C-alpha positions as CSV (number, residue, x, y, z in Angstrom):
1,X,58.3,101.7,80.4
2,X,54.7,102.4,81.4
3,X,55.8,102.9,85.1
4,X,58.5,105.4,84.0
5,X,56.0,107.4,81.9
6,X,53.4,107.4,84.7
7,X,56.0,108.6,87.2
8,X,56.9,111.7,85.1
9,X,53.3,112.4,84.1
10,X,52.2,112.5,87.8
11,X,54.9,115.2,88.4
12,X,53.8,117.4,85.5
13,X,56.6,116.6,83.1
14,X,56.0,116.9,79.3
15,X,57.4,114.0,77.2
16,X,59.3,115.3,74.2
17,X,60.9,113.9,71.0
18,X,64.0,115.4,69.5
19,X,65.9,114.4,66.3
20,X,68.7,111.7,66.6
21,X,70.4,113.4,63.6
22,X,72.5,116.4,64.9
23,X,75.2,118.8,63.9
24,X,77.2,117.7,67.0
25,X,76.7,114.3,68.7
26,X,78.2,115.5,72.0
27,X,81.8,116.4,72.8
28,X,82.9,114.0,75.5
29,X,86.4,113.1,74.3
30,X,86.2,109.3,74.9
31,X,82.9,108.7,73.2
32,X,82.9,107.9,69.5
33,X,79.9,108.8,67.4
34,X,78.3,107.4,64.2
35,X,78.9,109.8,61.3
36,X,76.7,110.2,58.2
37,X,75.9,112.8,55.5
38,X,72.8,115.0,55.2
39,X,71.9,115.6,51.5
40,X,69.5,118.5,50.8
41,X,68.2,118.7,47.2
42,X,69.8,121.8,45.5
43,X,71.9,122.6,48.5
44,X,74.6,119.9,48.6
45,X,75.8,117.8,51.5
46,X,76.7,118.4,55.1
47,X,78.2,116.1,57.8
48,X,75.8,115.0,60.5
49,X,76.0,112.6,63.5
50,X,73.7,110.3,65.4
51,X,73.4,111.8,68.9
52,X,75.2,110.1,71.8
53,X,72.5,111.7,74.0
54,X,69.5,114.1,73.4
55,X,71.1,116.6,75.7
56,X,71.7,119.6,73.5
57,X,68.3,119.5,71.8
58,X,66.5,119.1,75.2
59,X,68.3,122.1,76.6
60,X,67.2,124.2,73.7
61,X,63.6,123.3,74.8
62,X,64.5,124.5,78.3
63,X,65.5,127.9,76.8
64,X,62.2,127.9,74.8
65,X,60.3,127.8,78.1
66,X,59.5,124.2,79.0
67,X,59.9,123.9,82.7
68,X,59.9,120.1,83.1
69,X,60.6,117.7,80.3
70,X,61.7,114.1,79.7
71,X,62.5,111.9,76.8
72,X,63.0,108.2,76.2
73,X,65.4,108.2,73.3
74,X,67.4,105.8,71.3
75,X,71.1,107.0,71.5
76,X,74.1,105.8,69.6
77,X,77.8,105.3,70.6
78,X,80.3,103.6,68.2
79,X,83.1,101.3,69.2
80,X,81.3,100.6,72.5
81,X,79.9,97.1,73.1
82,X,80.1,94.7,76.0
83,X,78.3,93.2,78.9
84,X,76.8,96.6,79.9
85,X,77.2,98.6,76.7
86,X,75.5,98.5,73.3
87,X,76.0,100.6,70.2
88,X,72.3,101.6,70.1
89,X,70.7,101.9,73.5
90,X,67.7,103.6,75.2
91,X,68.4,106.7,77.3
92,X,66.0,108.3,79.7
93,X,66.8,112.0,80.1
94,X,65.0,114.6,82.1
95,X,65.4,118.3,83.1
96,X,63.9,120.5,85.8
97,X,64.1,124.3,85.4
98,X,64.6,126.1,88.7
99,X,66.0,123.0,90.3
100,X,69.4,121.7,91.5
101,X,71.1,118.4,91.3
102,X,69.9,117.3,94.8
103,X,66.4,117.6,93.4
104,X,67.4,115.0,90.7
105,X,68.7,112.7,93.4
106,X,65.3,112.8,95.1
107,X,63.7,111.9,91.7
108,X,66.0,108.9,91.4
109,X,65.0,107.8,94.9
110,X,61.3,107.9,94.0
111,X,61.6,106.5,90.4
112,X,63.7,103.3,91.1
113,X,61.2,101.7,93.5
114,X,58.4,102.3,91.0
115,X,60.4,100.7,88.2
116,X,61.3,97.7,90.4
117,X,57.7,97.2,91.5
118,X,56.6,97.2,87.8
119,X,59.1,94.4,87.2
120,X,57.6,92.4,90.1
121,X,60.9,91.9,91.8
122,X,62.0,92.4,95.4
123,X,65.5,93.9,94.6
124,X,67.8,94.7,91.8
125,X,70.3,91.9,91.1
126,X,73.5,91.8,89.1
127,X,76.6,89.7,89.3
128,X,75.7,88.2,92.7
129,X,74.9,91.5,94.3
130,X,71.5,92.7,95.4
131,X,70.3,96.3,96.0
132,X,67.0,97.3,97.6
133,X,65.9,100.8,96.6
134,X,63.1,100.8,99.1
135,X,65.6,101.1,102.0
136,X,67.4,104.4,102.8
137,X,70.0,105.1,100.1
138,X,73.6,105.9,100.6
139,X,74.9,109.3,99.7
140,X,78.6,110.1,99.6
141,X,80.9,112.6,97.9
142,X,83.6,111.4,95.5
143,X,86.2,112.7,97.9
144,X,84.6,110.7,100.8
145,X,84.7,107.6,98.6
146,X,88.4,108.0,97.9
147,X,89.2,108.5,101.6
148,X,87.0,105.6,102.6
149,X,88.1,102.9,100.2
150,X,91.7,103.9,99.2
151,X,92.8,106.4,101.9
152,X,93.5,109.2,99.3
153,X,92.8,112.9,99.9
154,X,91.7,113.4,96.4
155,X,91.3,117.2,96.5
156,X,94.8,117.6,97.7
157,X,96.0,116.2,94.3
158,X,94.1,119.0,92.5
159,X,95.5,122.4,93.7
160,X,94.4,123.8,90.3
161,X,90.9,122.4,89.8
162,X,91.2,122.4,86.0
163,X,94.7,121.0,85.9
164,X,95.0,118.4,88.7
165,X,98.4,116.9,89.5
166,X,99.2,113.4,88.2
167,X,102.3,113.3,90.4
168,X,100.4,114.1,93.6
169,X,97.8,111.4,92.8
170,X,100.5,108.8,91.9
171,X,102.3,109.5,95.1
172,X,99.3,108.2,97.2
173,X,97.9,105.7,94.7
174,X,97.3,102.1,95.9
175,X,100.0,99.5,95.3
176,X,100.2,98.5,91.6
177,X,98.5,101.7,90.5
178,X,101.6,103.5,89.1
179,X,100.9,105.7,86.1
180,X,101.4,104.3,82.6
181,X,103.4,106.3,80.1
182,X,101.2,109.1,78.7
183,X,98.6,108.8,81.5
184,X,96.8,111.9,82.7
185,X,95.4,112.6,86.2
186,X,92.0,111.5,84.9
187,X,93.4,108.2,83.5
188,X,94.9,107.3,86.9
189,X,91.7,108.5,88.7
190,X,89.6,106.1,86.7
191,X,92.0,103.2,87.1
192,X,91.8,103.6,90.9
193,X,88.1,104.2,90.8
194,X,87.2,101.3,88.6
195,X,89.3,98.8,90.5
196,X,89.0,99.9,94.1
197,X,85.8,102.0,94.4
198,X,83.1,101.3,91.8
199,X,82.6,97.6,92.7
200,X,81.7,98.6,96.3
201,X,79.0,101.1,95.3
202,X,75.3,100.5,95.1
203,X,74.7,97.5,97.3
204,X,73.0,96.5,99.5
205,X,71.3,99.9,98.6
206,X,71.7,102.3,95.8
207,X,74.5,104.9,96.1
208,X,74.4,108.5,95.0
209,X,78.0,109.6,94.4
210,X,78.2,113.4,94.1
211,X,80.6,116.4,93.8
212,X,83.0,115.3,91.1
213,X,86.3,117.2,90.6
214,X,85.6,120.2,88.3
215,X,87.9,118.9,85.5
216,X,85.6,115.9,85.1
217,X,82.3,117.7,84.5
218,X,82.3,119.7,81.2
219,X,78.6,120.4,81.3
220,X,78.1,121.0,85.0
221,X,78.3,124.3,86.9
222,X,81.0,124.8,89.6
223,X,80.0,124.1,93.2
224,X,79.1,127.2,95.2
225,X,80.6,125.6,98.2
226,X,84.0,124.5,96.8
227,X,85.4,125.9,93.5
228,X,87.4,122.6,93.0
229,X,84.1,120.7,92.6
230,X,81.3,120.5,90.1
231,X,77.6,119.9,90.7
232,X,77.7,116.4,89.2
233,X,76.5,113.1,90.6
234,X,76.2,109.5,89.5
235,X,73.8,106.8,90.6
236,X,75.2,103.3,91.3
237,X,73.2,100.1,91.7
238,X,74.9,96.7,92.3
239,X,78.3,98.1,91.4
240,X,77.1,99.5,88.1
241,X,76.7,103.1,87.0
242,X,73.1,103.8,86.1
243,X,72.7,107.5,85.7
244,X,74.7,110.8,85.5
245,X,73.2,114.1,86.6
246,X,74.3,117.7,86.7
247,X,73.5,121.1,88.0
248,X,73.6,122.6,84.5
249,X,76.2,125.0,83.3
250,X,74.4,128.0,81.7
251,X,77.4,130.4,81.1
252,X,77.8,130.2,77.3
253,X,81.4,131.6,77.3
254,X,82.6,129.1,79.9
255,X,80.8,126.3,78.1
256,X,82.6,127.2,74.8
257,X,85.9,127.1,76.6
258,X,85.1,123.7,78.0
259,X,84.0,122.4,74.6
260,X,87.2,123.6,73.0
261,X,89.2,121.9,75.6
262,X,87.4,118.7,75.0
263,X,87.9,119.0,71.3
264,X,91.7,119.5,71.8
265,X,91.8,116.5,74.1
266,X,89.9,114.3,71.5
267,X,92.3,115.4,68.7
268,X,95.4,114.6,70.9
269,X,94.0,111.2,71.9
270,X,92.1,110.0,68.9
271,X,93.0,112.3,66.0
272,X,89.4,113.5,65.6
273,X,87.1,116.1,67.1
274,X,83.3,116.7,66.6
275,X,81.9,120.1,65.8
276,X,80.4,122.4,68.4
277,X,76.7,123.0,68.1
278,X,76.6,126.7,67.7
279,X,72.8,126.8,68.0
280,X,73.2,125.3,71.4
281,X,75.7,128.0,72.5
282,X,73.4,130.7,71.0
283,X,70.6,129.3,73.1
284,X,72.7,129.6,76.2
285,X,73.5,133.2,75.3
286,X,69.8,133.9,74.9
287,X,69.3,132.5,78.4
288,X,68.8,129.1,79.8
289,X,67.2,129.0,83.3
290,X,68.9,127.7,86.3
291,X,68.2,124.0,85.9
292,X,69.3,120.4,86.5
293,X,69.4,117.4,84.2
294,X,70.1,113.7,84.2
295,X,70.6,110.8,81.8
296,X,69.7,107.2,82.9
297,X,70.4,104.0,81.0
298,X,67.0,102.3,80.5
299,X,68.5,99.0,79.3
300,X,70.7,98.8,82.3
301,X,67.7,99.6,84.6
302,X,65.7,96.8,82.9
303,X,68.7,94.4,83.2
304,X,69.0,95.1,86.9
305,X,65.3,94.9,87.6
306,X,65.0,91.6,85.7
307,X,68.2,90.0,87.1
308,X,69.5,89.5,83.5
309,X,73.3,88.8,83.3
310,X,74.0,91.3,80.4
311,X,72.4,94.1,78.5
312,X,71.7,92.1,75.3
313,X,69.4,89.8,77.3
314,X,66.9,92.6,77.7
315,X,67.0,94.1,74.1
316,X,64.2,93.1,71.8
317,X,66.6,92.7,68.9
318,X,70.3,93.5,69.5
319,X,72.3,95.2,66.8
320,X,73.7,92.5,64.6
């Protein structure tokens, strides 16, 4: 933790703290939040949620004029526990005004060797795989990964970037990857990705996987090079996703449309939807600078750096 803080201090970042209690916990449809009630004397009660990430609050600080900020925050996700997941976990999130997502990739390439050196280990280790962040990293696009590992022209299955074709993806899916009843294009994408691609990423060196299909990046801006893609990347180490970064979407009207689409999807799949943070959209209307932001799982980083087999092995006191 000291090495992480020193890294950002040396680059002129300000460490901030924002409330875990929020009007909106985040709107990713598949993430379930912890709900509670805020009672104000003389004013009644209002629903509130524990944030799933400090993203909305930190972006408000970007609008307020902070050019470089980071936070090490406890975050909360319900119905999410396993070898690499915990209901309460530590998130490292940072933002750069006037920067793009490739700048965040460079941050990752500089930060991880520092973290590993602080742990006194020669390489990250997990499930029999090793990854050396001191060697040149691998960078590949999502489309390149699908061509390389499963022979699929992924973008050909998405003639409409916001409504990709399940039928086109199913027609070229690997054997045994036929869609289940009710599957969407995204469902089949993840089944193929998790079984055939993700285990191959991030070893023997970390992998930066970038340019996700536009439909899979609700908070990222569209790519200037290809309107079917979004400025999103993920960092993989030893076959495990460690961080998720974006060139940030700053168009408030487009962001509202994406939030509403996520709400509709959550209602259809789970019978619930979390509220939109109207203050966040008001901040975007006021004017958020061109910027890039990323969230990194600190507990996973410690797990990889220490060679621990699971996330609960590196928590001081796991949630009972």
